[in-house]
All heavy atoms as TSV, in Angstrom:
chain	resi	resn	atom	element	x	y	z
A	1	MET	N	N	-11.511	22.781	9.282
A	1	MET	CA	C	-10.960	22.327	10.549
A	1	MET	C	C	-10.074	21.104	10.300
A	1	MET	O	O	-10.477	20.167	9.625
A	1	MET	CB	C	-12.095	21.985	11.511
A	1	MET	CG	C	-11.627	21.591	12.891
A	1	MET	SD	S	-12.995	21.543	14.036
A	1	MET	CE	C	-13.105	19.812	14.325
A	2	ASN	N	N	-8.877	21.108	10.835
A	2	ASN	CA	C	-7.942	20.012	10.650
A	2	ASN	C	C	-8.251	18.860	11.590
A	2	ASN	O	O	-8.645	19.065	12.731
A	2	ASN	CB	C	-6.505	20.479	10.903
A	2	ASN	CG	C	-6.023	21.423	9.834
A	2	ASN	OD1	O	-6.565	21.462	8.737
A	2	ASN	ND2	N	-5.009	22.188	10.148
A	3	GLU	N	N	-8.051	17.668	11.070
A	3	GLU	CA	C	-8.201	16.464	11.889
A	3	GLU	C	C	-7.038	16.391	12.876
A	3	GLU	O	O	-5.923	16.764	12.564
A	3	GLU	CB	C	-8.184	15.247	10.967
A	3	GLU	CG	C	-8.548	13.972	11.642
A	3	GLU	CD	C	-8.683	12.837	10.645
A	3	GLU	OE1	O	-9.299	13.037	9.595
A	3	GLU	OE2	O	-8.159	11.750	10.950
A	4	LYS	N	N	-7.308	15.899	14.059
A	4	LYS	CA	C	-6.254	15.760	15.068
A	4	LYS	C	C	-5.269	14.678	14.641
A	4	LYS	O	O	-5.645	13.699	14.008
A	4	LYS	CB	C	-6.846	15.365	16.419
A	4	LYS	CG	C	-7.626	16.454	17.088
A	4	LYS	CD	C	-8.117	15.974	18.433
A	4	LYS	CE	C	-8.965	17.057	19.082
A	4	LYS	NZ	N	-9.491	16.607	20.361
A	5	SER	N	N	-4.029	14.863	15.053
A	5	SER	CA	C	-3.007	13.840	14.797
A	5	SER	C	C	-3.172	12.710	15.810
A	5	SER	O	O	-3.814	12.886	16.856
A	5	SER	CB	C	-1.609	14.443	14.930
A	5	SER	OG	O	-1.347	14.755	16.289
A	6	ILE	N	N	-2.564	11.587	15.519
A	6	ILE	CA	C	-2.620	10.467	16.464
A	6	ILE	C	C	-2.004	10.877	17.800
A	6	ILE	O	O	-2.501	10.521	18.860
A	6	ILE	CB	C	-1.970	9.191	15.890
A	6	ILE	CG1	C	-2.276	8.000	16.798
A	6	ILE	CG2	C	-0.495	9.369	15.661
A	6	ILE	CD1	C	-1.980	6.663	16.180
A	7	GLY	N	N	-0.940	11.665	17.759
A	7	GLY	CA	C	-0.304	12.136	18.990
A	7	GLY	C	C	-1.232	12.998	19.823
A	7	GLY	O	O	-1.284	12.862	21.050
A	8	GLU	N	N	-1.969	13.879	19.167
A	8	GLU	CA	C	-2.913	14.736	19.890
A	8	GLU	C	C	-4.036	13.913	20.510
A	8	GLU	O	O	-4.477	14.201	21.633
A	8	GLU	CB	C	-3.509	15.785	18.937
A	8	GLU	CG	C	-2.522	16.832	18.498
A	8	GLU	CD	C	-3.044	17.725	17.395
A	8	GLU	OE1	O	-3.727	17.225	16.471
A	8	GLU	OE2	O	-2.760	18.935	17.444
A	9	ILE	N	N	-4.471	12.890	19.801
A	9	ILE	CA	C	-5.537	12.020	20.320
A	9	ILE	C	C	-5.052	11.264	21.556
A	9	ILE	O	O	-5.749	11.200	22.572
A	9	ILE	CB	C	-6.025	11.046	19.227
A	9	ILE	CG1	C	-6.746	11.825	18.122
A	9	ILE	CG2	C	-6.931	9.965	19.822
A	9	ILE	CD1	C	-7.035	11.013	16.875
A	10	ILE	N	N	-3.839	10.717	21.480
A	10	ILE	CA	C	-3.281	9.978	22.620
A	10	ILE	C	C	-3.092	10.910	23.813
A	10	ILE	O	O	-3.483	10.579	24.943
A	10	ILE	CB	C	-1.954	9.293	22.235
A	10	ILE	CG1	C	-2.212	8.189	21.202
A	10	ILE	CG2	C	-1.248	8.726	23.472
A	10	ILE	CD1	C	-0.961	7.630	20.552
A	11	LEU	N	N	-2.519	12.080	23.576
A	11	LEU	CA	C	-2.287	13.055	24.651
A	11	LEU	C	C	-3.596	13.463	25.321
A	11	LEU	O	O	-3.706	13.454	26.552
A	11	LEU	CB	C	-1.580	14.294	24.097
A	11	LEU	CG	C	-1.398	15.466	25.065
A	11	LEU	CD1	C	-0.525	15.077	26.249
A	11	LEU	CD2	C	-0.801	16.663	24.330
A	12	GLU	N	N	-4.597	13.786	24.522
A	12	GLU	CA	C	-5.883	14.205	25.075
A	12	GLU	C	C	-6.532	13.076	25.881
A	12	GLU	O	O	-7.033	13.304	26.988
A	12	GLU	CB	C	-6.807	14.638	23.929
A	12	GLU	CG	C	-8.127	15.201	24.404
A	12	GLU	CD	C	-8.945	15.710	23.227
A	12	GLU	OE1	O	-8.566	16.741	22.645
A	12	GLU	OE2	O	-9.965	15.064	22.903
A	13	ALA	N	N	-6.504	11.867	25.347
A	13	ALA	CA	C	-7.111	10.733	26.046
A	13	ALA	C	C	-6.366	10.440	27.350
A	13	ALA	O	O	-6.986	10.158	28.374
A	13	ALA	CB	C	-7.115	9.501	25.143
A	14	ARG	N	N	-5.039	10.533	27.318
A	14	ARG	CA	C	-4.244	10.296	28.533
A	14	ARG	C	C	-4.570	11.340	29.588
A	14	ARG	O	O	-4.774	11.014	30.770
A	14	ARG	CB	C	-2.743	10.327	28.199
A	14	ARG	CG	C	-1.855	10.106	29.417
A	14	ARG	CD	C	-0.392	10.086	29.061
A	14	ARG	NE	N	0.099	11.323	28.498
A	14	ARG	CZ	C	0.384	12.433	29.207
A	14	ARG	NH1	N	0.194	12.457	30.506
A	14	ARG	NH2	N	0.857	13.506	28.601
A	15	ASN	N	N	-4.653	12.598	29.179
A	15	ASN	CA	C	-4.985	13.665	30.125
A	15	ASN	C	C	-6.398	13.506	30.673
A	15	ASN	O	O	-6.634	13.752	31.858
A	15	ASN	CB	C	-4.810	15.038	29.469
A	15	ASN	CG	C	-3.360	15.418	29.312
A	15	ASN	OD1	O	-2.505	14.966	30.070
A	15	ASN	ND2	N	-3.065	16.243	28.326
A	16	ASN	N	N	-7.334	13.077	29.832
A	16	ASN	CA	C	-8.710	12.854	30.285
A	16	ASN	C	C	-8.784	11.751	31.341
A	16	ASN	O	O	-9.631	11.796	32.232
A	16	ASN	CB	C	-9.627	12.506	29.113
A	16	ASN	CG	C	-9.932	13.711	28.247
A	16	ASN	OD1	O	-9.750	14.862	28.652
A	16	ASN	ND2	N	-10.373	13.460	27.026
A	17	LYS	N	N	-7.890	10.782	31.225
A	17	LYS	CA	C	-7.822	9.690	32.211
A	17	LYS	C	C	-6.969	10.070	33.422
A	17	LYS	O	O	-6.821	9.279	34.344
A	17	LYS	CB	C	-7.230	8.428	31.567
A	17	LYS	CG	C	-8.127	7.761	30.573
A	17	LYS	CD	C	-9.161	6.966	31.295
A	17	LYS	CE	C	-9.966	6.135	30.327
A	17	LYS	NZ	N	-10.924	5.306	31.016
A	18	LYS	N	N	-6.395	11.280	33.378
A	18	LYS	CA	C	-5.547	11.780	34.463
A	18	LYS	C	C	-4.362	10.859	34.728
A	18	LYS	O	O	-4.000	10.575	35.866
A	18	LYS	CB	C	-6.359	12.032	35.732
A	18	LYS	CG	C	-7.436	13.091	35.552
A	18	LYS	CD	C	-8.163	13.388	36.818
A	18	LYS	CE	C	-9.226	14.427	36.758
A	18	LYS	NZ	N	-9.685	14.978	35.546
A	19	LEU	N	N	-3.748	10.394	33.634
A	19	LEU	CA	C	-2.571	9.538	33.724
A	19	LEU	C	C	-1.338	10.324	33.298
A	19	LEU	O	O	-1.377	11.058	32.318
A	19	LEU	CB	C	-2.710	8.337	32.786
A	19	LEU	CG	C	-3.748	7.285	33.132
A	19	LEU	CD1	C	-3.911	6.292	31.994
A	19	LEU	CD2	C	-3.353	6.560	34.407
A	20	SER	N	N	-0.256	10.139	34.011
A	20	SER	CA	C	1.023	10.703	33.576
A	20	SER	C	C	1.556	9.809	32.455
A	20	SER	O	O	1.085	8.682	32.259
A	20	SER	CB	C	2.020	10.723	34.734
A	20	SER	OG	O	2.349	9.398	35.113
A	21	GLN	N	N	2.544	10.308	31.735
A	21	GLN	CA	C	3.174	9.476	30.716
A	21	GLN	C	C	3.757	8.220	31.356
A	21	GLN	O	O	3.630	7.123	30.807
A	21	GLN	CB	C	4.282	10.251	29.985
A	21	GLN	CG	C	3.767	11.280	29.023
A	21	GLN	CD	C	4.870	11.992	28.273
A	21	GLN	OE1	O	6.037	11.967	28.680
A	21	GLN	NE2	N	4.522	12.637	27.171
A	22	ASP	N	N	4.365	8.381	32.512
A	22	ASP	CA	C	4.973	7.255	33.208
A	22	ASP	C	C	3.925	6.215	33.613
A	22	ASP	O	O	4.126	5.012	33.432
A	22	ASP	CB	C	5.743	7.749	34.435
A	22	ASP	CG	C	6.609	6.668	35.041
A	22	ASP	OD1	O	7.410	6.058	34.301
A	22	ASP	OD2	O	6.490	6.424	36.257
A	23	ALA	N	N	2.795	6.669	34.136
A	23	ALA	CA	C	1.738	5.746	34.565
A	23	ALA	C	C	1.170	4.980	33.372
A	23	ALA	O	O	0.948	3.768	33.454
A	23	ALA	CB	C	0.630	6.507	35.288
A	24	LEU	N	N	0.945	5.680	32.271
A	24	LEU	CA	C	0.432	5.011	31.075
A	24	LEU	C	C	1.467	4.013	30.554
A	24	LEU	O	O	1.113	2.890	30.187
A	24	LEU	CB	C	0.088	6.042	29.994
A	24	LEU	CG	C	-0.391	5.464	28.662
A	24	LEU	CD1	C	-1.610	4.563	28.848
A	24	LEU	CD2	C	-0.681	6.593	27.678
A	25	ALA	N	N	2.714	4.413	30.536
A	25	ALA	CA	C	3.780	3.525	30.059
A	25	ALA	C	C	3.811	2.228	30.868
A	25	ALA	O	O	3.944	1.136	30.296
A	25	ALA	CB	C	5.121	4.244	30.141
A	26	LYS	N	N	3.680	2.340	32.170
A	26	LYS	CA	C	3.688	1.149	33.031
A	26	LYS	C	C	2.489	0.247	32.745
A	26	LYS	O	O	2.612	-0.978	32.751
A	26	LYS	CB	C	3.714	1.552	34.500
A	26	LYS	CG	C	5.077	2.083	34.922
A	26	LYS	CD	C	5.105	2.540	36.358
A	26	LYS	CE	C	6.494	3.090	36.691
A	26	LYS	NZ	N	6.561	3.700	38.004
A	27	LYS	N	N	1.331	0.848	32.466
A	27	LYS	CA	C	0.118	0.065	32.203
A	27	LYS	C	C	0.228	-0.756	30.918
A	27	LYS	O	O	-0.330	-1.839	30.823
A	27	LYS	CB	C	-1.116	0.968	32.112
A	27	LYS	CG	C	-1.621	1.464	33.444
A	27	LYS	CD	C	-2.887	2.288	33.239
A	27	LYS	CE	C	-3.489	2.717	34.544
A	27	LYS	NZ	N	-4.261	1.670	35.184
A	28	ILE	N	N	0.933	-0.217	29.924
A	28	ILE	CA	C	1.003	-0.926	28.645
A	28	ILE	C	C	2.403	-1.496	28.368
A	28	ILE	O	O	2.672	-1.978	27.276
A	28	ILE	CB	C	0.503	-0.056	27.473
A	28	ILE	CG1	C	1.360	1.201	27.295
A	28	ILE	CG2	C	-0.960	0.300	27.659
A	28	ILE	CD1	C	1.016	1.999	26.044
A	29	HIS	N	N	3.264	-1.420	29.390
A	29	HIS	CA	C	4.589	-2.047	29.344
A	29	HIS	C	C	5.491	-1.505	28.225
A	29	HIS	O	O	6.053	-2.260	27.435
A	29	HIS	CB	C	4.461	-3.575	29.248
A	29	HIS	CG	C	3.559	-4.141	30.292
A	29	HIS	ND1	N	3.916	-4.199	31.620
A	29	HIS	CD2	C	2.299	-4.636	30.214
A	29	HIS	CE1	C	2.918	-4.722	32.305
A	29	HIS	NE2	N	1.929	-4.988	31.481
A	30	VAL	N	N	5.579	-0.177	28.174
A	30	VAL	CA	C	6.517	0.500	27.275
A	30	VAL	C	C	7.256	1.555	28.090
A	30	VAL	O	O	6.929	1.792	29.254
A	30	VAL	CB	C	5.804	1.166	26.067
A	30	VAL	CG1	C	5.079	0.127	25.220
A	30	VAL	CG2	C	4.849	2.260	26.516
A	31	SER	N	N	8.215	2.209	27.478
A	31	SER	CA	C	8.940	3.271	28.176
A	31	SER	C	C	8.148	4.582	28.136
A	31	SER	O	O	7.300	4.781	27.248
A	31	SER	CB	C	10.311	3.494	27.532
A	31	SER	OG	O	10.162	4.055	26.247
A	32	ARG	N	N	8.441	5.448	29.082
A	32	ARG	CA	C	7.818	6.769	29.082
A	32	ARG	C	C	8.203	7.519	27.814
A	32	ARG	O	O	7.419	8.261	27.243
A	32	ARG	CB	C	8.241	7.562	30.328
A	32	ARG	CG	C	7.478	8.879	30.451
A	32	ARG	CD	C	8.286	10.000	31.065
A	32	ARG	NE	N	9.596	10.193	30.519
A	32	ARG	CZ	C	9.872	10.917	29.405
A	32	ARG	NH1	N	8.918	11.472	28.703
A	32	ARG	NH2	N	11.114	11.055	28.999
A	33	GLN	N	N	9.431	7.286	27.347
A	33	GLN	CA	C	9.900	7.933	26.127
A	33	GLN	C	C	9.052	7.526	24.919
A	33	GLN	O	O	8.809	8.346	24.032
A	33	GLN	CB	C	11.372	7.589	25.880
A	33	GLN	CG	C	11.990	8.379	24.742
A	33	GLN	CD	C	12.041	9.870	25.016
A	33	GLN	OE1	O	12.302	10.292	26.134
A	33	GLN	NE2	N	11.771	10.669	24.016
A	34	SER	N	N	8.578	6.291	24.901
A	34	SER	CA	C	7.699	5.852	23.808
A	34	SER	C	C	6.423	6.680	23.793
A	34	SER	O	O	5.977	7.132	22.734
A	34	SER	CB	C	7.348	4.374	23.950
A	34	SER	OG	O	8.470	3.573	23.724
A	35	ILE	N	N	5.840	6.878	24.963
A	35	ILE	CA	C	4.622	7.689	25.056
A	35	ILE	C	C	4.904	9.097	24.538
A	35	ILE	O	O	4.136	9.646	23.740
A	35	ILE	CB	C	4.094	7.758	26.511
A	35	ILE	CG1	C	3.881	6.358	27.106
A	35	ILE	CG2	C	2.834	8.609	26.596
A	35	ILE	CD1	C	2.806	5.537	26.483
A	36	SER	N	N	6.005	9.673	24.972
A	36	SER	CA	C	6.391	11.018	24.531
A	36	SER	C	C	6.557	11.068	23.012
A	36	SER	O	O	6.075	12.003	22.356
A	36	SER	CB	C	7.686	11.441	25.223
A	36	SER	OG	O	8.093	12.707	24.760
A	37	ASN	N	N	7.217	10.068	22.457
A	37	ASN	CA	C	7.420	10.032	21.007
A	37	ASN	C	C	6.095	9.956	20.251
A	37	ASN	O	O	5.938	10.598	19.213
A	37	ASN	CB	C	8.312	8.852	20.612
A	37	ASN	CG	C	9.769	9.086	20.934
A	37	ASN	OD1	O	10.220	10.215	21.100
A	37	ASN	ND2	N	10.519	8.008	21.039
A	38	TRP	N	N	5.154	9.190	20.763
A	38	TRP	CA	C	3.841	9.102	20.103
A	38	TRP	C	C	3.104	10.430	20.195
A	38	TRP	O	O	2.543	10.902	19.214
A	38	TRP	CB	C	2.987	8.011	20.729
A	38	TRP	CG	C	3.589	6.645	20.699
A	38	TRP	CD1	C	4.531	6.166	19.816
A	38	TRP	CD2	C	3.318	5.575	21.594
A	38	TRP	NE1	N	4.849	4.872	20.115
A	38	TRP	CE2	C	4.119	4.473	21.201
A	38	TRP	CE3	C	2.476	5.424	22.695
A	38	TRP	CZ2	C	4.091	3.255	21.861
A	38	TRP	CZ3	C	2.454	4.214	23.355
A	38	TRP	CH2	C	3.248	3.140	22.938
A	39	GLU	N	N	3.099	11.013	21.391
A	39	GLU	CA	C	2.368	12.262	21.596
A	39	GLU	C	C	2.963	13.417	20.784
A	39	GLU	O	O	2.243	14.347	20.421
A	39	GLU	CB	C	2.325	12.624	23.080
A	39	GLU	CG	C	1.457	11.678	23.877
A	39	GLU	CD	C	1.365	11.992	25.359
A	39	GLU	OE1	O	2.098	12.885	25.840
A	39	GLU	OE2	O	0.563	11.333	26.037
A	40	ASN	N	N	4.247	13.338	20.504
A	40	ASN	CA	C	4.907	14.379	19.711
A	40	ASN	C	C	5.014	14.005	18.236
A	40	ASN	O	O	5.716	14.668	17.475
A	40	ASN	CB	C	6.294	14.676	20.298
A	40	ASN	CG	C	6.168	15.404	21.621
A	40	ASN	OD1	O	5.629	16.493	21.682
A	40	ASN	ND2	N	6.654	14.791	22.689
A	41	ASN	N	N	4.297	12.964	17.840
A	41	ASN	CA	C	4.231	12.518	16.447
A	41	ASN	C	C	5.608	12.206	15.858
A	41	ASN	O	O	5.847	12.406	14.668
A	41	ASN	CB	C	3.476	13.532	15.583
A	41	ASN	CG	C	2.045	13.676	16.029
A	41	ASN	OD1	O	1.295	12.709	16.025
A	41	ASN	ND2	N	1.665	14.864	16.457
A	42	ILE	N	N	6.513	11.716	16.708
A	42	ILE	CA	C	7.835	11.301	16.249
A	42	ILE	C	C	7.770	9.852	15.761
A	42	ILE	O	O	8.390	9.487	14.778
A	42	ILE	CB	C	8.881	11.470	17.370
A	42	ILE	CG1	C	9.015	12.953	17.714
A	42	ILE	CG2	C	10.220	10.852	16.991
A	42	ILE	CD1	C	9.788	13.237	18.987
A	43	ARG	N	N	6.998	9.055	16.472
A	43	ARG	CA	C	6.791	7.642	16.133
A	43	ARG	C	C	5.317	7.314	16.328
A	43	ARG	O	O	4.591	8.088	16.938
A	43	ARG	CB	C	7.628	6.733	17.034
A	43	ARG	CG	C	9.105	6.955	16.898
A	43	ARG	CD	C	9.884	5.945	17.747
A	43	ARG	NE	N	11.147	5.689	17.102
A	43	ARG	CZ	C	11.402	4.647	16.311
A	43	ARG	NH1	N	10.502	3.737	16.092
A	43	ARG	NH2	N	12.586	4.499	15.759
A	44	VAL	N	N	4.930	6.139	15.850
A	44	VAL	CA	C	3.572	5.636	16.090
A	44	VAL	C	C	3.685	4.263	16.742
A	44	VAL	O	O	4.651	3.531	16.495
A	44	VAL	CB	C	2.734	5.549	14.791
A	44	VAL	CG1	C	2.461	6.927	14.233
A	44	VAL	CG2	C	3.387	4.665	13.759
A	45	PRO	N	N	2.714	3.909	17.579
A	45	PRO	CA	C	2.767	2.591	18.232
A	45	PRO	C	C	2.547	1.464	17.225
A	45	PRO	O	O	1.846	1.652	16.226
A	45	PRO	CB	C	1.629	2.649	19.250
A	45	PRO	CG	C	0.781	3.804	18.875
A	45	PRO	CD	C	1.581	4.707	18.008
A	46	ASP	N	N	3.133	0.299	17.499
A	46	ASP	CA	C	2.871	-0.855	16.633
A	46	ASP	C	C	1.487	-1.418	16.961
A	46	ASP	O	O	0.843	-0.995	17.929
A	46	ASP	CB	C	3.976	-1.908	16.755
A	46	ASP	CG	C	4.065	-2.556	18.129
A	46	ASP	OD1	O	3.043	-2.669	18.828
A	46	ASP	OD2	O	5.174	-2.978	18.505
A	47	LYS	N	N	1.033	-2.367	16.161
A	47	LYS	CA	C	-0.342	-2.883	16.288
A	47	LYS	C	C	-0.642	-3.452	17.664
A	47	LYS	O	O	-1.704	-3.199	18.227
A	47	LYS	CB	C	-0.612	-3.944	15.222
A	47	LYS	CG	C	-0.679	-3.398	13.832
A	47	LYS	CD	C	-0.923	-4.507	12.836
A	47	LYS	CE	C	-0.906	-3.960	11.417
A	47	LYS	NZ	N	-1.179	-5.010	10.430
A	48	GLU	N	N	0.285	-4.249	18.193
A	48	GLU	CA	C	0.060	-4.885	19.496
A	48	GLU	C	C	-0.055	-3.841	20.608
A	48	GLU	O	O	-0.953	-3.902	21.445
A	48	GLU	CB	C	1.194	-5.854	19.800
A	48	GLU	CG	C	1.030	-6.581	21.117
A	48	GLU	CD	C	2.213	-7.502	21.388
A	48	GLU	OE1	O	2.618	-8.251	20.477
A	48	GLU	OE2	O	2.709	-7.452	22.531
A	49	ILE	N	N	0.854	-2.885	20.600
A	49	ILE	CA	C	0.836	-1.828	21.617
A	49	ILE	C	C	-0.374	-0.916	21.416
A	49	ILE	O	O	-0.997	-0.481	22.387
A	49	ILE	CB	C	2.147	-1.011	21.574
A	49	ILE	CG1	C	3.340	-1.897	21.908
A	49	ILE	CG2	C	2.071	0.193	22.494
A	49	ILE	CD1	C	3.321	-2.513	23.298
A	50	LEU	N	N	-0.719	-0.655	20.167
A	50	LEU	CA	C	-1.875	0.202	19.888
A	50	LEU	C	C	-3.142	-0.403	20.490
A	50	LEU	O	O	-3.967	0.320	21.056
A	50	LEU	CB	C	-2.042	0.402	18.381
A	50	LEU	CG	C	-3.165	1.349	17.978
A	50	LEU	CD1	C	-2.894	2.770	18.463
A	50	LEU	CD2	C	-3.363	1.335	16.473
A	51	GLU	N	N	-3.272	-1.708	20.408
A	51	GLU	CA	C	-4.444	-2.368	20.980
A	51	GLU	C	C	-4.491	-2.167	22.499
A	51	GLU	O	O	-5.536	-1.827	23.056
A	51	GLU	CB	C	-4.434	-3.857	20.642
A	51	GLU	CG	C	-5.702	-4.564	21.046
A	51	GLU	CD	C	-5.762	-5.994	20.537
A	51	GLU	OE1	O	-4.848	-6.454	19.842
A	51	GLU	OE2	O	-6.761	-6.657	20.871
A	52	LYS	N	N	-3.357	-2.328	23.169
A	52	LYS	CA	C	-3.293	-2.107	24.613
A	52	LYS	C	C	-3.601	-0.649	24.947
A	52	LYS	O	O	-4.345	-0.354	25.891
A	52	LYS	CB	C	-1.909	-2.460	25.156
A	52	LYS	CG	C	-1.574	-3.927	25.107
A	52	LYS	CD	C	-0.164	-4.173	25.599
A	52	LYS	CE	C	0.246	-5.609	25.481
A	52	LYS	NZ	N	1.617	-5.830	25.933
A	53	LEU	N	N	-3.030	0.251	24.169
A	53	LEU	CA	C	-3.236	1.685	24.370
A	53	LEU	C	C	-4.720	2.038	24.249
A	53	LEU	O	O	-5.263	2.758	25.088
A	53	LEU	CB	C	-2.410	2.449	23.331
A	53	LEU	CG	C	-2.342	3.945	23.430
A	53	LEU	CD1	C	-1.621	4.377	24.696
A	53	LEU	CD2	C	-1.626	4.511	22.212
A	54	CYS	N	N	-5.366	1.513	23.227
A	54	CYS	CA	C	-6.791	1.782	23.023
A	54	CYS	C	C	-7.637	1.230	24.162
A	54	CYS	O	O	-8.599	1.875	24.593
A	54	CYS	CB	C	-7.249	1.206	21.680
A	54	CYS	SG	S	-6.628	2.119	20.263
A	55	ASN	N	N	-7.271	0.052	24.669
A	55	ASN	CA	C	-8.015	-0.535	25.787
A	55	ASN	C	C	-7.900	0.328	27.037
A	55	ASN	O	O	-8.893	0.566	27.723
A	55	ASN	CB	C	-7.533	-1.954	26.078
A	55	ASN	CG	C	-7.989	-2.948	25.037
A	55	ASN	OD1	O	-8.984	-2.744	24.355
A	55	ASN	ND2	N	-7.248	-4.028	24.898
A	56	VAL	N	N	-6.699	0.796	27.335
A	56	VAL	CA	C	-6.484	1.602	28.540
A	56	VAL	C	C	-7.144	2.976	28.415
A	56	VAL	O	O	-7.737	3.474	29.374
A	56	VAL	CB	C	-4.971	1.755	28.833
A	56	VAL	CG1	C	-4.720	2.778	29.918
A	56	VAL	CG2	C	-4.366	0.413	29.215
A	57	LEU	N	N	-7.071	3.574	27.231
A	57	LEU	CA	C	-7.565	4.944	27.054
A	57	LEU	C	C	-8.974	5.019	26.466
A	57	LEU	O	O	-9.485	6.106	26.215
A	57	LEU	CB	C	-6.595	5.728	26.156
A	57	LEU	CG	C	-5.182	5.904	26.699
A	57	LEU	CD1	C	-4.317	6.649	25.698
A	57	LEU	CD2	C	-5.184	6.619	28.044
A	58	ASN	N	N	-9.595	3.852	26.244
A	58	ASN	CA	C	-10.938	3.793	25.653
A	58	ASN	C	C	-11.003	4.514	24.313
A	58	ASN	O	O	-11.882	5.340	24.071
A	58	ASN	CB	C	-11.997	4.358	26.611
A	58	ASN	CG	C	-12.129	3.551	27.871
A	58	ASN	OD1	O	-11.991	2.330	27.850
A	58	ASN	ND2	N	-12.361	4.219	28.980
A	59	LEU	N	N	-10.057	4.172	23.442
A	59	LEU	CA	C	-10.011	4.756	22.102
A	59	LEU	C	C	-10.446	3.716	21.076
A	59	LEU	O	O	-10.371	2.513	21.323
A	59	LEU	CB	C	-8.582	5.231	21.778
A	59	LEU	CG	C	-8.060	6.364	22.654
A	59	LEU	CD1	C	-6.584	6.611	22.369
A	59	LEU	CD2	C	-8.866	7.639	22.413
A	60	ASP	N	N	-10.877	4.176	19.916
A	60	ASP	CA	C	-11.326	3.309	18.834
A	60	ASP	C	C	-10.108	2.744	18.097
A	60	ASP	O	O	-9.423	3.471	17.377
A	60	ASP	CB	C	-12.209	4.112	17.882
A	60	ASP	CG	C	-12.796	3.278	16.755
A	60	ASP	OD1	O	-12.168	2.288	16.342
A	60	ASP	OD2	O	-13.886	3.638	16.270
A	61	TYR	N	N	-9.872	1.454	18.259
A	61	TYR	CA	C	-8.696	0.801	17.661
A	61	TYR	C	C	-8.701	0.926	16.139
A	61	TYR	O	O	-7.677	1.251	15.538
A	61	TYR	CB	C	-8.641	-0.674	18.078
A	61	TYR	CG	C	-7.541	-1.439	17.387
A	61	TYR	CD1	C	-6.231	-1.351	17.838
A	61	TYR	CD2	C	-7.812	-2.242	16.277
A	61	TYR	CE1	C	-5.204	-2.041	17.200
A	61	TYR	CE2	C	-6.797	-2.935	15.640
A	61	TYR	CZ	C	-5.497	-2.830	16.099
A	61	TYR	OH	O	-4.490	-3.508	15.465
A	62	ASN	N	N	-9.830	0.652	15.500
A	62	ASN	CA	C	-9.877	0.671	14.037
A	62	ASN	C	C	-9.575	2.056	13.483
A	62	ASN	O	O	-8.853	2.190	12.488
A	62	ASN	CB	C	-11.228	0.166	13.531
A	62	ASN	CG	C	-11.417	-1.311	13.811
A	62	ASN	OD1	O	-10.485	-2.098	13.701
A	62	ASN	ND2	N	-12.622	-1.689	14.197
A	63	TYR	N	N	-10.094	3.079	14.116
A	63	TYR	CA	C	-9.844	4.461	13.683
A	63	TYR	C	C	-8.357	4.795	13.805
A	63	TYR	O	O	-7.746	5.313	12.867
A	63	TYR	CB	C	-10.691	5.426	14.520
A	63	TYR	CG	C	-10.438	6.871	14.213
A	63	TYR	CD1	C	-10.894	7.435	13.023
A	63	TYR	CD2	C	-9.748	7.686	15.106
A	63	TYR	CE1	C	-10.662	8.777	12.733
A	63	TYR	CE2	C	-9.512	9.025	14.822
A	63	TYR	CZ	C	-9.981	9.562	13.637
A	63	TYR	OH	O	-9.732	10.880	13.357
A	64	LEU	N	N	-7.771	4.476	14.952
A	64	LEU	CA	C	-6.358	4.787	15.154
A	64	LEU	C	C	-5.458	3.920	14.270
A	64	LEU	O	O	-4.430	4.385	13.792
A	64	LEU	CB	C	-5.961	4.638	16.623
A	64	LEU	CG	C	-6.492	5.715	17.561
A	64	LEU	CD1	C	-5.918	5.522	18.950
A	64	LEU	CD2	C	-6.168	7.105	17.063
A	65	MET	N	N	-5.865	2.677	14.013
A	65	MET	CA	C	-5.073	1.816	13.157
A	65	MET	C	C	-4.982	2.398	11.757
A	65	MET	O	O	-3.925	2.370	11.127
A	65	MET	CB	C	-5.682	0.409	13.136
A	65	MET	CG	C	-4.790	-0.631	12.521
A	65	MET	SD	S	-3.274	-0.834	13.459
A	65	MET	CE	C	-2.096	-0.814	12.143
A	66	LYS	N	N	-6.079	2.947	11.261
A	66	LYS	CA	C	-6.062	3.592	9.952
A	66	LYS	C	C	-5.108	4.775	9.947
A	66	LYS	O	O	-4.387	5.006	8.976
A	66	LYS	CB	C	-7.472	4.049	9.562
A	66	LYS	CG	C	-8.382	2.915	9.186
A	66	LYS	CD	C	-9.766	3.405	8.841
A	66	LYS	CE	C	-10.684	2.218	8.633
A	66	LYS	NZ	N	-12.072	2.609	8.472
A	67	MET	N	N	-5.071	5.533	11.042
A	67	MET	CA	C	-4.154	6.669	11.144
A	67	MET	C	C	-2.707	6.190	11.171
A	67	MET	O	O	-1.842	6.789	10.534
A	67	MET	CB	C	-4.458	7.503	12.387
A	67	MET	CG	C	-5.786	8.231	12.327
A	67	MET	SD	S	-6.062	9.227	13.798
A	67	MET	CE	C	-4.996	10.621	13.441
A	68	VAL	N	N	-2.441	5.110	11.897
A	68	VAL	CA	C	-1.094	4.571	11.983
A	68	VAL	C	C	-0.645	4.086	10.600
A	68	VAL	O	O	0.470	4.380	10.160
A	68	VAL	CB	C	-1.018	3.416	13.012
A	68	VAL	CG1	C	0.271	2.632	12.879
A	68	VAL	CG2	C	-1.167	3.970	14.425
A	69	GLU	N	N	-1.518	3.369	9.913
A	69	GLU	CA	C	-1.165	2.864	8.588
A	69	GLU	C	C	-0.897	4.002	7.612
A	69	GLU	O	O	-0.001	3.914	6.793
A	69	GLU	CB	C	-2.270	1.943	8.069
A	69	GLU	CG	C	-2.323	0.619	8.805
A	69	GLU	CD	C	-3.521	-0.225	8.474
A	69	GLU	OE1	O	-4.476	0.282	7.835
A	69	GLU	OE2	O	-3.521	-1.408	8.850
A	70	ALA	N	N	-1.640	5.082	7.735
A	70	ALA	CA	C	-1.438	6.241	6.869
A	70	ALA	C	C	-0.125	6.946	7.183
A	70	ALA	O	O	0.500	7.530	6.301
A	70	ALA	CB	C	-2.600	7.207	7.003
A	71	ALA	N	N	0.314	6.874	8.435
A	71	ALA	CA	C	1.528	7.561	8.870
A	71	ALA	C	C	2.794	6.797	8.496
A	71	ALA	O	O	3.867	7.371	8.444
A	71	ALA	CB	C	1.485	7.799	10.371
A	72	VAL	N	N	2.659	5.508	8.261
A	72	VAL	CA	C	3.841	4.670	8.001
A	72	VAL	C	C	4.259	4.761	6.541
A	72	VAL	O	O	3.552	4.968	5.667
A	72	VAL	CB	C	3.579	3.208	8.396
A	72	VAL	CG1	C	4.769	2.335	8.071
A	72	VAL	CG2	C	3.249	3.110	9.862
């Protein structure tokens, strides 16, 4: 079984919280396009934004940080 990508994790968590990309973007002060880029594995959030994202979506920061570092 393959491990989920960071984009899949963000997308699933956002959907579980019933947030649109736009609503999540407003909560963490980024563009909707940034959310789309993360969910489509085009880009990864930086450390500061990742922390905000994890707080809003109740995700494990350390786990996602390791994924981000591996992706860079």
